[in-house]
VEXDREN-2710 file (C-alpha; in Angstrom, 1 decimal):
% VEXDREN-2710
k/r/px/py/pz
1/MET/10.6/-40.8/-39.7
2/LYS/10.8/-44.6/-39.4
3/ASP/13.9/-44.6/-37.3
4/PRO/12.9/-44.4/-33.6
5/VAL/16.3/-42.9/-32.6
6/ALA/16.0/-40.1/-35.2
7/ARG/12.4/-39.5/-34.2
8/MET/13.3/-39.2/-30.5
9/SER/16.2/-36.8/-31.4
10/TRP/13.9/-34.7/-33.5
11/LEU/11.3/-34.5/-30.7
12/THR/14.0/-33.5/-28.2
13/LYS/15.3/-30.7/-30.4
14/THR/11.8/-29.5/-31.1
15/ARG/11.1/-29.4/-27.4
16/HIS/14.3/-27.5/-26.7
17/TRP/13.5/-24.9/-29.4
18/LEU/9.9/-24.5/-28.1
19/VAL/11.2/-23.8/-24.6
20/ILE/13.7/-21.2/-26.0
21/ILE/11.0/-19.5/-28.1
22/VAL/8.6/-19.3/-25.2
23/LEU/11.2/-17.9/-22.9
24/GLY/12.2/-15.4/-25.5
25/VAL/8.6/-14.2/-26.0
26/LEU/8.2/-13.8/-22.2
27/ILE/11.4/-11.9/-21.9
28/ALA/10.3/-9.6/-24.8
29/LEU/6.9/-9.0/-23.1
30/ALA/8.7/-8.2/-19.8
31/ILE/11.0/-5.7/-21.5
32/GLY/8.0/-4.1/-23.2
33/GLY/6.2/-3.8/-19.9
34/LEU/9.2/-2.2/-18.3
35/LEU/9.3/0.4/-21.1
36/LEU/5.6/1.1/-20.9
37/THR/5.5/1.4/-17.1
38/ARG/8.6/3.5/-16.6
39/ASP/8.2/6.6/-14.4
40/SER/9.4/9.3/-16.7
41/GLY/6.3/9.3/-19.0
42/SER/3.7/9.2/-16.2
43/THR/5.6/11.8/-14.1
44/ALA/5.8/14.1/-17.0
45/ALA/2.1/13.7/-17.8
46/ILE/1.1/14.4/-14.1
47/THR/3.4/17.4/-14.0
48/ALA/1.9/18.8/-17.2
49/HIS/-1.7/18.5/-16.0
50/ARG/-0.9/19.8/-12.5
51/ARG/-1.4/23.5/-11.8
52/ALA/1.7/25.2/-10.6
53/PRO/1.4/26.7/-7.0
54/LEU/1.5/30.5/-6.8
55/VAL/3.9/30.4/-3.8
56/ASP/7.0/28.2/-3.9
57/GLU/7.2/25.8/-0.9
58/GLN/10.4/24.1/-2.0
59/PRO/12.6/25.5/0.7
60/VAL/10.5/23.9/3.5
61/GLN/10.2/20.6/1.5
62/THR/14.0/20.5/1.1
63/ALA/14.6/21.3/4.7
64/ARG/12.2/18.6/5.8
65/ARG/13.9/16.1/3.5
66/MET/17.3/17.1/4.9
67/ALA/16.0/16.7/8.4
68/LEU/15.5/13.0/7.7
69/LEU/19.2/12.6/7.2
70/ALA/20.2/14.2/10.5
71/PHE/21.2/11.6/13.1
72/THR/23.8/13.2/15.4
73/ARG/23.2/16.2/17.7
74/GLU/25.2/18.5/15.5
75/GLU/23.2/17.5/12.4
76/GLN/20.0/17.9/14.3
77/ARG/21.0/21.5/15.2
78/PHE/21.7/22.3/11.6
79/ALA/18.4/20.7/10.6
80/GLN/16.5/22.8/13.1
81/GLN/18.1/26.0/11.9
82/ALA/17.4/25.1/8.3
83/PHE/13.7/24.3/9.0
84/ARG/13.1/27.5/10.9
85/LEU/14.7/29.7/8.2
86/ALA/12.9/27.9/5.4
87/ASP/9.6/28.2/7.2
88/HIS/10.1/31.9/7.9
89/ALA/11.0/32.5/4.2
90/VAL/7.9/30.7/3.0
91/ASP/5.7/32.6/5.4
92/LEU/7.1/35.8/4.1
93/ALA/6.5/34.6/0.5
94/PHE/2.8/33.9/1.4
95/ALA/2.4/37.3/3.0
96/ASP/3.9/39.1/-0.1
97/ALA/1.8/37.0/-2.4
98/ILE/-1.4/37.9/-0.5
99/ARG/-0.4/41.6/-0.6
100/GLU/0.3/41.6/-4.3
101/ALA/-3.0/39.7/-5.0
102/SER/-4.9/42.3/-3.0
103/MET/-3.3/45.2/-4.8
104/ARG/-3.8/43.8/-8.3
105/PRO/-7.3/43.2/-9.5
106/ALA/-8.1/39.9/-11.2
107/ALA/-8.1/39.8/-15.0
108/SER/-11.6/40.4/-16.4
109/ASN/-13.4/38.3/-19.1
110/PRO/-17.0/37.5/-19.6
111/GLU/-16.8/34.3/-17.5
112/THR/-14.9/35.9/-14.6
113/GLU/-17.2/38.9/-14.7
114/GLU/-20.2/36.7/-14.3
115/LEU/-18.5/34.9/-11.4
116/PHE/-17.6/38.1/-9.6
117/ALA/-21.1/39.5/-10.2
118/HIS/-22.6/36.3/-8.7
119/VAL/-20.4/36.7/-5.6
120/SER/-21.3/40.4/-5.3
121/ARG/-25.0/39.7/-5.5
122/ALA/-24.7/36.9/-3.0
123/GLU/-22.8/39.2/-0.6
124/ALA/-25.3/42.0/-1.1
125/GLN/-28.2/39.6/-0.4
126/VAL/-26.5/38.2/2.7
127/LYS/-25.8/41.8/3.9
128/SER/-29.5/42.7/3.3
129/ASP/-30.7/39.7/5.2
130/GLN/-28.4/40.4/8.1
131/GLU/-29.6/44.0/8.3
132/LEU/-33.2/42.8/8.3
133/VAL/-32.5/40.3/11.1
134/ASP/-30.9/43.0/13.2
135/ALA/-33.9/45.3/12.5
136/ILE/-36.4/42.7/13.6
137/LYS/-34.5/42.0/16.7
138/LYS/-34.4/45.7/17.5
139/GLU/-38.1/46.1/16.7
140/SER/-39.0/43.2/18.9
141/LYS/-37.8/45.1/21.9
142/THR/-40.2/48.0/21.4
143/ALA/-43.1/46.5/19.4
144/HIS/-46.5/45.8/20.9
145/ALA/-47.2/42.8/18.7
146/SER/-47.2/39.4/20.2
147/ASP/-43.9/37.7/20.7
148/GLN/-45.0/34.7/18.7
149/GLU/-45.5/36.7/15.5
150/ILE/-42.2/38.4/15.8
151/GLN/-40.4/35.1/16.5
152/GLN/-42.0/33.5/13.4
153/GLN/-40.9/36.5/11.3
154/LEU/-37.4/36.3/12.8
155/ASP/-37.2/32.6/12.1
156/LEU/-38.2/33.1/8.5
157/VAL/-35.7/35.8/7.9
158/GLN/-32.9/33.8/9.6
159/ALA/-33.7/30.7/7.5
160/GLN/-33.5/32.9/4.4
161/LEU/-30.1/34.3/5.7
162/GLU/-28.8/30.7/6.0
163/LEU/-29.8/29.9/2.4
164/ASP/-28.2/33.1/1.1
165/LYS/-25.0/32.3/3.0
166/ASP/-24.9/28.8/1.4
167/GLU/-25.4/30.5/-2.0
168/LEU/-22.5/32.9/-1.2
169/ASP/-20.2/29.9/-0.2
170/SER/-21.2/28.1/-3.5
171/ALA/-20.4/31.3/-5.5
172/LYS/-17.0/31.7/-3.8
173/ASN/-16.2/28.0/-4.4
174/ASP/-17.0/28.4/-8.1
175/LEU/-14.8/31.4/-8.2
176/GLN/-11.9/29.6/-6.5
177/ARG/-12.2/26.6/-8.8
178/SER/-12.1/28.8/-11.8
179/GLY/-8.7/30.2/-10.7
180/ALA/-9.8/33.7/-11.7
181/ASP/-9.1/35.1/-8.2
182/PRO/-5.4/34.7/-7.3
183/LEU/-6.1/35.8/-3.7
184/SER/-8.4/32.9/-3.0
185/ARG/-5.9/30.5/-4.5
186/ILE/-3.1/31.8/-2.4
187/GLN/-5.3/31.6/0.7
188/ARG/-6.2/28.0/0.0
189/GLN/-2.6/27.1/-0.6
190/PHE/-1.6/28.8/2.7
191/ALA/-4.3/26.9/4.5
192/ARG/-3.0/23.6/3.1
193/TYR/0.5/24.6/4.0
194/GLN/-0.4/25.4/7.6
195/ALA/-2.3/22.1/7.9
196/ALA/0.6/20.2/6.6
197/GLN/3.1/21.6/9.1
198/PRO/4.0/19.1/11.8
199/GLN/3.1/20.1/15.4
200/GLY/4.8/19.3/18.6
201/GLU/7.2/16.3/18.8
202/SER/6.8/15.5/15.1
203/ASP/8.2/18.9/14.1
204/PRO/11.7/18.4/12.5
205/ALA/12.8/21.5/14.4
206/HIS/12.1/19.8/17.7
207/ALA/13.0/16.3/16.9
208/PRO/15.4/14.6/19.4
209/ALA/18.8/13.5/18.2
210/SER/19.1/9.8/17.6
211/PRO/22.3/7.8/17.9
212/ALA/24.1/7.1/14.7
213/ALA/27.1/5.1/13.6
214/THR/30.1/7.4/13.2
215/PRO/33.7/6.5/12.1
216/SER/34.8/6.6/15.7
217/SER/32.0/4.6/17.3
218/PRO/32.4/1.0/18.3
219/ALA/29.9/-0.1/15.7
220/THR/32.2/0.9/12.9
221/GLU/35.4/-0.8/14.1
222/ASN/35.5/-3.0/11.0
223/LEU/36.1/-2.4/7.3
224/TRP/32.5/-3.2/6.1
225/ALA/30.8/-0.8/8.6
226/GLN/33.4/1.9/7.8
227/PHE/32.7/1.6/4.1
228/LYS/28.9/1.8/4.7
229/VAL/29.4/5.0/6.8
230/TRP/31.6/6.5/4.1
231/ARG/29.0/5.7/1.4
232/ALA/26.2/7.1/3.5
233/GLU/28.1/10.3/4.3
234/ARG/28.9/10.7/0.6
235/GLU/25.3/10.4/-0.4
236/LYS/24.3/12.9/2.3
237/LEU/27.0/15.3/1.2
238/LEU/25.6/15.2/-2.4
239/GLN/22.1/15.9/-1.2
240/LEU/23.3/18.8/1.0
241/GLN/25.2/20.3/-1.9
242/GLN/22.1/20.0/-4.1
243/ALA/20.0/21.7/-1.4
244/ARG/22.5/24.5/-1.1
245/ASP/22.5/25.0/-4.9
246/GLU/18.7/25.2/-4.9
247/THR/18.7/27.7/-2.1
248/LEU/21.3/29.9/-3.9
249/GLN/19.3/29.7/-7.2
250/LYS/16.2/30.8/-5.3
251/ARG/18.2/33.7/-3.7
252/GLU/19.3/34.9/-7.2
253/GLN/15.7/34.9/-8.3
254/LEU/14.7/36.9/-5.3
255/GLN/17.6/39.3/-5.8
256/ARG/16.4/40.0/-9.4
257/GLN/12.9/40.5/-8.1
258/HIS/14.1/42.8/-5.4
259/ASP/16.1/44.9/-7.9
260/SER/13.1/45.2/-10.2
261/SER/10.8/46.1/-7.3
262/ASP/13.2/48.6/-5.9
263/GLU/13.1/50.6/-9.1
264/THR/9.3/50.7/-9.1
265/ALA/8.9/51.4/-5.4
266/ALA/10.4/54.9/-5.6
267/LEU/7.9/57.8/-5.3
268/PRO/7.1/59.4/-8.7
269/THR/8.1/63.0/-9.3
270/GLY/4.7/64.2/-10.2
271/ALA/2.9/62.5/-7.4
272/PRO/1.4/64.6/-4.7
273/GLN/3.5/65.0/-1.6
274/PRO/2.0/64.8/1.9
275/GLN/2.0/68.0/3.8
276/ALA/2.5/68.7/7.4
277/ASN/-0.8/70.9/7.7
278/PRO/-3.0/69.6/4.8
279/PRO/-5.9/71.7/3.8
280/ALA/-9.5/70.8/4.6
281/ASN/-10.1/69.2/1.2
282/ALA/-6.9/67.0/1.2
283/SER/-8.8/64.2/3.0
284/GLY/-11.2/63.8/0.1
285/ASP/-8.6/63.2/-2.5
286/ARG/-9.1/59.4/-2.7
287/SER/-6.6/58.9/-5.5
288/VAL/-3.7/60.3/-3.4
289/VAL/-4.7/58.1/-0.5
290/ALA/-4.9/55.1/-2.7
291/SER/-1.5/55.9/-4.3
292/LEU/0.1/56.3/-0.9
293/GLN/-1.4/53.0/0.2
294/ARG/-0.1/51.2/-2.8
295/LEU/3.3/52.7/-2.3
296/ALA/3.3/51.6/1.4
297/GLU/2.4/48.1/0.3
298/LYS/5.2/48.0/-2.2
299/HIS/7.7/49.1/0.5
300/LYS/6.4/46.4/2.7
301/ILE/6.8/43.8/-0.1
302/LEU/10.3/45.2/-0.7
303/ALA/11.2/44.9/3.0
304/ASP/9.9/41.3/3.0
305/LEU/12.0/40.5/-0.1
306/GLY/15.0/41.8/1.8
307/ARG/14.2/39.5/4.7
308/ARG/13.6/36.6/2.4
309/LEU/17.0/37.2/0.8
310/GLN/18.6/37.1/4.2
311/ASP/16.8/33.9/5.1
312/HIS/17.9/32.2/1.9
313/GLN/21.4/33.3/2.4
314/ASP/21.4/32.1/6.0
315/LEU/19.8/28.8/4.8
316/ALA/22.6/28.4/2.2
317/ASP/25.1/29.0/5.0
318/VAL/23.5/26.4/7.2
319/TYR/23.6/23.8/4.4
320/ALA/27.3/24.7/3.8
321/ASN/28.2/24.3/7.5
322/TRP/26.3/21.0/7.6
323/ALA/28.2/19.9/4.5
324/VAL/31.5/20.8/6.2
325/LEU/30.5/18.6/9.1
326/VAL/29.5/15.7/6.8
327/GLN/32.7/16.1/4.8
328/SER/34.8/15.9/8.0
329/ARG/33.0/12.7/9.0
330/ARG/33.4/11.3/5.5
331/GLN/37.1/12.0/5.6
332/ALA/37.2/10.3/9.1
333/ALA/35.5/7.3/7.6
334/LEU/38.0/7.2/4.7
335/HIS/40.8/7.4/7.3
336/SER/39.3/4.4/9.1
337/ILE/39.0/2.5/5.9
338/ILE/42.7/3.1/5.1
339/ARG/43.6/2.0/8.6
340/SER/41.7/-1.2/8.2
341/VAL/43.2/-1.9/4.8
342/LEU/46.7/-1.3/6.4
343/LEU/46.0/-3.8/9.1
344/ILE/45.0/-6.4/6.5
345/LEU/48.1/-5.7/4.6
346/LEU/50.2/-6.1/7.7
347/VAL/48.5/-9.4/8.5
348/LEU/49.3/-10.6/4.9
349/LEU/52.9/-9.5/5.3
350/GLY/53.1/-11.3/8.7
351/LEU/51.8/-14.5/7.1
352/TYR/54.4/-14.2/4.3
353/LEU/57.3/-13.6/6.7
354/ALA/56.0/-16.4/9.0
355/ASP/56.0/-18.8/6.0
356/ARG/59.6/-18.0/5.2
357/ALA/60.6/-18.3/8.9
358/ILE/58.9/-21.7/9.1
359/ASP/60.9/-23.0/6.1
360/ARG/64.1/-21.9/7.6
361/SER/63.5/-22.9/11.2
362/LEU/62.2/-26.4/10.5
363/ALA/64.8/-27.2/8.0
364/GLY/67.5/-27.3/10.6
365/LEU/65.5/-29.2/13.3
366/ILE/64.2/-32.2/11.3
367/ARG/66.3/-34.2/8.8
368/ASP/63.6/-36.6/7.7
369/GLN/62.0/-35.0/4.6
370/ARG/58.7/-36.7/5.0
371/ARG/58.2/-35.5/8.6
372/LEU/59.5/-32.1/7.6
373/ARG/56.9/-31.7/4.9
374/THR/54.1/-32.9/7.2
375/LEU/55.1/-30.6/10.0
376/ARG/55.6/-27.7/7.6
377/VAL/52.0/-28.2/6.2
378/ILE/50.6/-28.3/9.7
379/VAL/52.3/-25.2/11.0
380/ARG/51.5/-23.3/7.8
381/PHE/47.9/-24.3/8.1
382/VAL/47.7/-23.1/11.7
383/PHE/49.3/-19.7/10.8
384/GLN/47.0/-19.3/7.8
385/VAL/43.9/-20.0/9.9
386/VAL/45.0/-17.4/12.4
387/GLY/45.7/-14.9/9.6
388/VAL/42.3/-15.5/8.0
389/LEU/40.5/-15.1/11.3
390/LEU/42.4/-11.8/11.9
391/ILE/41.5/-10.5/8.4
392/LEU/37.8/-11.5/9.0
393/PHE/37.8/-9.7/12.3
394/VAL/39.2/-6.6/10.7
395/ALA/36.8/-6.7/7.7
396/PHE/33.6/-7.6/9.6
397/GLY/34.4/-7.1/13.3
398/MET/34.1/-9.3/16.3
399/PRO/30.8/-11.3/16.6
400/ASN/28.3/-9.7/18.9
401/GLN/26.2/-12.7/19.8
402/THR/29.0/-14.7/21.6
403/PRO/26.7/-17.4/23.1
404/THR/25.1/-18.1/19.7
405/ILE/28.5/-18.1/17.9
406/LEU/29.9/-20.5/20.5
407/GLY/26.9/-22.8/20.2
408/LEU/27.0/-22.9/16.5
409/ALA/30.8/-23.5/16.6
410/GLY/30.3/-26.3/19.1
411/ALA/27.7/-27.9/17.0
412/GLY/29.9/-27.6/13.9
413/LEU/32.9/-29.1/15.7
414/THR/30.7/-31.9/17.0
415/VAL/29.6/-32.8/13.5
416/ALA/33.1/-32.4/12.0
417/MET/34.8/-34.4/14.8
418/LYS/32.1/-37.1/15.2
419/ASP/34.6/-39.9/14.2
420/PHE/37.2/-38.7/16.7
421/ILE/34.6/-38.4/19.5
422/VAL/33.2/-41.8/18.8
423/ALA/36.7/-43.2/18.6
424/PHE/37.6/-41.7/22.0
425/PHE/34.6/-43.3/23.7
426/GLY/35.4/-46.5/21.8
427/TRP/38.7/-46.7/23.6
428/PHE/36.8/-47.0/26.9
429/ALA/34.7/-49.8/25.4
430/LEU/37.8/-51.7/24.3
431/MET/39.3/-51.3/27.8
432/GLY/36.2/-52.8/29.4
433/ARG/35.6/-56.3/30.5
434/ASN/34.7/-57.7/27.1
435/GLY/37.2/-55.7/25.2
436/ILE/40.6/-56.6/23.8
437/ARG/44.1/-56.5/25.1
438/VAL/47.6/-56.3/23.5
439/GLY/48.5/-59.7/22.2
440/ASP/45.0/-60.9/21.5
441/TRP/44.2/-62.5/18.2
442/VAL/41.3/-60.6/16.7
443/GLU/39.4/-60.0/13.5
444/ILE/38.4/-56.3/12.8
445/GLN/36.5/-55.5/9.5
446/GLY/37.8/-58.7/7.9
447/VAL/41.4/-58.1/8.9
448/VAL/42.9/-60.7/11.2
449/GLY/46.0/-60.2/13.3
450/GLU/47.5/-59.8/16.7
451/VAL/46.8/-56.6/18.7
452/ALA/50.0/-54.6/18.9
453/GLU/48.8/-51.3/20.3
454/ILE/45.5/-49.8/21.7
455/GLY/45.6/-46.0/21.7
456/LEU/43.0/-43.4/22.6
457/LEU/41.9/-43.1/19.0
458/ARG/43.4/-46.1/17.1
459/THR/44.0/-49.8/17.5
460/VAL/47.0/-51.3/15.6
461/LEU/47.1/-54.9/14.5
462/LEU/50.0/-57.1/13.2
463/GLU/48.3/-58.7/10.2
464/THR/48.4/-62.5/9.9
465/GLY/45.9/-63.1/7.1
466/ASN/42.7/-65.1/7.2
467/TRP/42.3/-67.9/9.8
468/ASN/41.8/-70.5/7.1
469/ASP/45.0/-69.5/5.3
470/ALA/48.5/-70.3/6.4
471/GLY/48.2/-67.5/8.9
472/HIS/51.9/-66.4/8.9
473/PRO/52.4/-62.7/9.7
474/THR/52.5/-60.5/6.7
475/GLY/54.7/-57.8/8.3
476/ARG/52.1/-55.1/7.8
477/LYS/50.6/-52.9/10.6
478/VAL/46.9/-52.1/10.2
479/ALA/45.4/-49.2/12.1
480/PHE/41.7/-48.9/12.9
481/VAL/39.8/-46.0/14.4
482/ASN/38.3/-47.1/17.7
483/SER/34.8/-46.3/16.5
484/PHE/34.4/-49.9/15.4
485/ALA/34.0/-50.8/19.1
486/ILE/30.7/-48.8/19.2
487/GLU/29.4/-48.6/15.6
488/GLY/30.7/-52.0/14.3
489/HIS/31.8/-55.3/15.6
490/TYR/34.9/-57.4/16.1
491/PHE/35.9/-61.0/16.9
492/ASN/38.3/-61.8/19.7
493/PHE/39.7/-65.3/19.3
494/SER/41.8/-65.2/22.4
495/THR/41.1/-66.6/25.8
496/SER/43.6/-67.1/28.6
497/GLY/45.2/-69.8/26.5
498/GLN/44.4/-68.3/23.2
499/TRP/42.6/-71.4/21.9
500/LEU/41.3/-71.5/18.4
501/TRP/39.7/-74.1/16.0
502/ASP/41.8/-75.1/13.0
503/GLU/40.8/-77.2/10.1
504/LEU/42.5/-79.7/7.7
505/GLN/41.2/-80.9/4.4
506/ILE/42.1/-84.3/2.8
507/LEU/41.0/-85.9/-0.4
508/VAL/40.5/-89.7/-0.4
509/PRO/40.6/-91.2/-3.9
510/PRO/37.4/-93.0/-5.0
511/ALA/39.2/-96.4/-5.4
512/ASP/40.0/-96.4/-1.6
513/ASN/37.7/-97.2/1.2
514/PRO/37.5/-94.0/3.2
515/TYR/36.2/-95.4/6.5
516/PRO/39.4/-97.1/7.6
517/ILE/41.4/-94.0/6.7
518/ILE/38.9/-91.8/8.6
519/ASP/39.2/-94.0/11.7
520/SER/43.0/-93.9/11.6
521/ILE/43.0/-90.1/11.1
522/GLN/40.6/-89.6/13.9
523/LYS/42.6/-91.7/16.4
524/MET/45.8/-89.9/15.3
525/VAL/44.3/-86.4/15.6
526/THR/42.7/-87.2/18.9
527/ALA/46.0/-88.5/20.3
528/ALA/47.9/-85.4/19.0
529/THR/45.4/-82.8/20.3
530/GLU/44.2/-84.5/23.5
531/PRO/46.3/-82.4/26.0
532/ASP/45.2/-79.1/24.3
533/ALA/41.5/-80.2/24.1
534/ARG/41.5/-81.1/27.8
535/LEU/43.0/-77.8/28.8
536/ALA/40.7/-75.8/26.6
537/GLU/37.6/-77.6/28.0
538/GLU/38.7/-76.7/31.5
539/GLU/39.3/-73.0/30.7
540/TRP/36.0/-72.8/28.8
541/GLN/34.2/-74.4/31.7
542/ARG/35.7/-71.9/34.2
543/ALA/34.8/-69.0/31.8
544/THR/31.2/-70.1/31.2
545/HIS/30.5/-71.2/34.8
546/ARG/29.3/-67.7/35.9
547/GLU/27.0/-67.2/32.9
548/ARG/25.6/-70.7/33.3
549/ILE/26.3/-71.6/29.7
550/PRO/26.6/-75.3/28.8
551/ALA/30.2/-76.5/28.4
552/VAL/31.6/-76.8/24.9
553/SER/33.3/-80.0/23.8
554/ALA/36.8/-79.6/22.4
555/ALA/37.0/-83.1/20.8
556/PRO/38.1/-83.2/17.2
557/ALA/35.3/-83.4/14.6
558/ILE/35.5/-85.1/11.1
559/ASN/33.0/-84.4/8.3
560/LEU/32.8/-86.1/4.9
561/ARG/31.9/-84.5/1.7
562/PRO/31.5/-86.6/-1.5
563/THR/32.9/-85.1/-4.7
564/ALA/33.6/-86.2/-8.3
565/ALA/37.3/-86.5/-7.5
566/GLY/36.7/-88.6/-4.4
567/VAL/35.7/-88.0/-0.8
568/GLU/36.8/-84.8/1.0
569/VAL/37.6/-85.2/4.7
570/HIS/37.4/-82.1/6.8
571/ILE/39.1/-82.4/10.2
572/ARG/38.4/-79.6/12.8
573/TYR/40.5/-79.6/16.0
574/ILE/41.4/-77.3/18.9
575/THR/44.9/-75.9/19.3
576/ARG/46.8/-72.9/20.7
577/ALA/47.2/-69.8/18.5
578/ASN/50.9/-69.6/19.1
579/THR/51.4/-73.4/18.3
580/ARG/48.8/-73.6/15.5
581/TYR/51.3/-73.8/12.7
582/ASP/53.5/-76.4/14.4
583/THR/50.4/-78.5/15.2
584/ARG/49.1/-78.3/11.6
585/ALA/52.5/-79.2/10.2
586/LYS/52.8/-82.2/12.5
587/LEU/49.3/-83.5/11.6
588/TYR/50.0/-83.1/7.9
589/GLU/53.2/-85.1/8.2
590/GLU/51.5/-87.9/10.1
591/ILE/48.5/-88.0/7.7
592/VAL/50.7/-88.1/4.6
593/GLY/52.7/-90.9/6.2
594/LEU/49.4/-92.8/6.9
595/LEU/48.2/-92.4/3.4
596/HIS/51.6/-93.6/1.9
597/GLN/51.7/-96.6/4.3
598/ARG/48.3/-98.0/3.4
599/PRO/49.1/-99.3/-0.2
600/ALA/52.3/-100.9/1.1
601/ALA/50.4/-102.7/3.9
602/SER/47.7/-104.0/1.5
END
């Protein structure tokens, strides 16, 4: 590409496409990372490899989770009841599981048989060592051997006993890790459950009630807080309903288990019946005793199932009563929301009616349409500001940090009203010794005029144009904010006599000798302005006497400026501001007459 413009355009487009492609690749990688790291797959994998517990602890876990949602005293009372019932039900479940595991032998296979045999041998060895230790201790009391030999033998046997105990613990650990013994697994789970239970003040059943925001509390006297309470109560209600459903499902499972256990717990018809006066050989019938013991254990399990059923039913009732309380508070929060919305609607209706009333009331008071529109806008704005503040108070409540709010509001008003504040203090500067007064001839920001009004915020001038122009009043009023007295500058051309320097410009043709003309003009101007110059010098001398400033001469001054068209003569002289135009007109007339008389005289 030879064209530089086309090359730059191509480079710009290529850079834009590269940026878009890079961003697209990064977005695709981020989406892929989200899909790969989502929780569903990892949770499912962990659940698949995790061994299911033999005793369900879900009731206690649910009760503990629900206790975190309890804030008021009533909710704390329900949480305590739910935790006690769930804990009692789980304790009964552990007791039943231990009984059933004790009644049912573990499933046998070559691996488990070896583990059980190892445990049995270790137990037998430990028992043998303990008996030997007891025998040596008993023998040491009656033996005639030296105490040192007996003590050495006792120490040796006790050391062997400790080694055999370690071997027994290792064998039991191997058996527990294999999972072949349900009783050991249940005991380990029960130990973990007991260790995980909170004690003392950390127990949810003894946790003190903490204050919470309710629909009737002062913290929720606004729409936003009421909506938050309603949403929180709604979430809590859903969780309570879910907990109650889980409890009822667990109760149905226990009911089916109870019904099936009730059928098998009945005494068989052919089973031996206990007698009031059993014969001498009845005690030796071990099978009858074992059968009766198993039957008694089944009846205990059946009784525990009945108690667990009652606990789960009571737990479901507690969750239901708790849900009723939460539902009532949720309805109260909804009632508060509707009330706040009603207040906002009433404020809007009031604003609309006030707007209509303003139109009707002001129309008959003021006939000037411009003033009517201005006043109408101001009154509407005031009412709208009040309405918006009322709506904000209803929606978000009154501010709690009043000093902070007032400080921020004061700082904001100071920044917003800086010009008005500076203008107000500028009025004091203008009223001072070196200020201005009504009637003074001043120049403010390039505008020249006579001061017509000095207010607290504004100064009004009657514009007269630039000092070098004709200076006649333009008929316009110019208003300035008084901040110019502090932030800017102004010129005051007025003294007690309101003296000012004026200037005339005359062109002498190149064919004429300018010096005689200049001498005549100077004499004429000096004679015309001598009274004003003398008075001005006297006033300036009195004004500058205190400050010890040298007196300024008020005599006319003439300057020459050569040009291609001739010689320009600039005459500066002193005059009063109110007679400036008359003095200038008189001098122009005399100078024109002087210029017209010179050719005739020559």
